[in-house]
N, C-alpha and C positions, 0 to 999 in steps of 0.2 A: 521532548524535542520534536519539532516539525521537520520533516525531511523534504519539504517543498519550500524553498526560500529564495528571496531575491538577493543577489549580490551585484553591486554596482549596476543596478538597473536591469539585470538579466535574471530570468527565472531559472532556478536549478532544481533538479530532482535528485535528491541525495547529493552526490558531488559532480553531477553531469549537467551541463547547460542544456536546457530544453531546446534551444535553437539548434544546437549541434545534433540532437536526436532527430529533430524535424528535417534537417538537411540530409540526414543519412537514410531516412525512411520515407515512404510515400505518405503524404498527409491527405486527409486527417487521420489521426491515429489515437489510440488510447494509451495513456502512460500511467503505470502503476508503480508504487514504491513498496518493495518487500519490507524495507525497514519500517515504513508507516503502517502497513498491514500488521506486522508483528507487534509494533508498539501498541496499537489500538486494541488488538486482541489481548495482549498482556494486561493493559489497564482495565479492560472489562473483566477479565478473569480475576484480577486482584481485587476489584471492587466487590466481588462475590465471595472472597476468601472467608472461610469459616462456615460457609453454607454449602449444603450439597447442591451442585449445579452442573449444568452442561452448556457450554457455549456452542450455539448453532449458527449456521450461515444459510441464508436463502439463496440457493443457486440461481434463482430467477433474477436476482439483483445483478449478477455478473457471473456467467458460467465459464469464464476464461480458465483454461486448464492450469495455468501457472498460479492463479489466485487460489484455486481449489486445492492444489498441492501444498501451497504455503500454509493455508489454514488447516488442512488435514495433518500436516506435520507438527503443527503447534498443539 
């Protein structure tokens, strides 16, 4: 399931309209979905099931503390 979807012509991140977020914060801004990060991590991890593996993340890609915590918790 994708957690960034259009509904009636409006972009939503999970169940929140991105326009509502943009109106509440200073733009430009970065918008991440914990549900999407979790889903993609789990799909990657499951693809390697049955093999010894470690899923790693390059902090240089995005060093946002919330992203790092989400991935570390997984």
